[in-house]
C-alpha positions, 0 to 999 in steps of 0.5 A: 199674768203671762197667760193674760198677756199672750191672750191679749196679744192673740186677740190683737192679732186676731183683730188685725187679721180680721180687718185685713181680711175684711179689707180684702173682701171689700176689694173683691166686691169692688173687682180689685181682685189682685189686691183682694187676693193679697189681703186675704192671703195675709189674713189667712196667714194670721188666722193660721197663727190664731187658729180661727176657724171662722176666719179660715172659712170666711176669708178662704172662701172669699180668697177662692172667689177672688181667684175664681173671678180672676180666672185662676181656677187652679188656685181657686179650687185649692183655696176652696177645697181647704176652706170647705173643710171647716164646718162653719155652717153659715158659710160652708154652702158658699164655699162649696158653691165656689168650689163647684164652679172652680172644678167645672172650669177645670173640666172636673165634671163629676167633682163639680157635681159633688161640690154643688150637691154638697153646697145645696145640702149645706144650704138646706141644713141652714135654711131648715132652721134659718129660712131667711138667711139670704146668703144660704138661699143664693148659694143653694140657687147657684148650686142648682144652676151648676147642677142644671148645666152639668146635667143638661137639665132645665134651669127652672128650679134654679130660676125659682130659687133665685127668685126666692133669694132676690126676694130676701135680699136685692141690694146691689152688692149682693146681686152684683156678686151673684151675677159675677158668680153666674158669669164664672159658671155660665161660659156659654150663656145658658143662664140668661133667664136667671141673669135677667131675673137678677137684673130686673 
């Protein structure tokens, strides 16, 4: 009987944490990063108690993104570094790409390239079996864009990849999030062609 009670409490706590975190993800999408960060940190605290690997990955990734887009690069790097450790294939590519941007903004070029290479590899692993998963394709494209900037190479491959991603999903929320991530990465406006593609 006691195991059933503890199980029910755990399930309720998990749902509470998930709902708080989902609210944080919505706030991040709306650009309210301060509230998003508060909600996501609270959600992650609950995920530590319930030991939900999925929640640690997804909410940790969104926390890193919110911190990145509010230009707290140290915090974003730490959050992404923790979240990317969790082997959640459907999200790990996104977290690694965010980690790459945070590292790039901190001037850690070699670490950033490794993070982007990991993001592309994680995305490839998913796309090999689920070719229509648009968030993996967007993460792959972002990783290629990051590598092209850090290596001072052509962005043609990244541009083609973003074209594939947009063909899969061009909803306003998805495109807007990816434009903001590109903005965080591209501080010298070298990815104008990609932004124009997403805006078209």
